[in-house]
C-alpha positions in Angstrom: 259.6 152.4 215.9 256.7 154.9 216.2 253.3 153.7 217.3 250.5 154.9 215.0 247.1 155.8 216.3 243.9 155.9 214.3 240.6 157.6 215.1 237.5 156.1 213.5 234.3 158.1 214.0 230.7 158.2 212.7 228.1 160.8 213.4 224.4 160.5 212.6 221.7 163.2 212.3 218.0 163.3 211.7 216.7 165.8 209.2 213.6 167.8 209.8 211.9 170.1 207.2 212.3 173.8 207.6 209.4 176.1 206.6 210.5 179.4 205.1 209.2 182.3 203.1 209.7 182.7 199.3 213.2 184.2 198.6 213.7 187.3 196.5 214.9 186.2 193.0 216.7 189.5 192.5 219.3 188.6 195.1 221.6 185.7 195.7 220.2 183.3 198.3 220.5 179.8 199.8 217.2 178.1 200.3 217.3 176.2 203.5 214.8 173.3 203.3 216.0 171.0 206.2 217.7 171.1 209.5 220.2 168.4 210.6 219.7 167.5 214.3 222.5 165.3 215.8 221.2 162.0 217.1 224.1 159.7 217.7 227.8 159.1 217.4 230.4 156.4 217.7 234.2 156.5 217.8 237.1 154.1 218.3 240.7 155.0 219.0 243.0 152.3 217.7 246.8 152.0 218.2 249.0 149.9 215.9 250.4 148.2 219.0 247.7 146.8 221.3 250.2 146.6 224.2 250.4 150.4 224.2 246.7 151.1 224.0 244.0 148.5 223.4 241.3 150.9 222.3 237.7 151.1 223.2 234.5 151.5 221.1 232.4 154.3 222.4 228.8 154.8 221.2 226.1 157.3 222.2 222.5 157.7 221.2 220.6 160.9 222.2 217.4 160.7 224.2 216.4 164.1 222.9 217.7 166.9 220.7 219.6 168.7 223.4 221.4 165.7 225.1 223.9 165.0 222.2 225.7 168.3 222.8 226.7 167.4 226.3 227.3 163.7 225.8 231.1 163.6 225.5 231.8 166.3 228.2 
């Protein structure tokens, strides 16, 4: 019988306003009004059979904006 594995993950971000200039209404545009800055994540790998892999909950919260990108390396 195959063992099924599941990955549960959650990522959180802080939004900061972005100040931009007025777009030209004669052209198509996307108005960016906020920037998402990663702040934390959590994941858990779960196996249907705990004797094969018991799983472990991993959480991380960034100390600053740059630290989240290198956290899982």
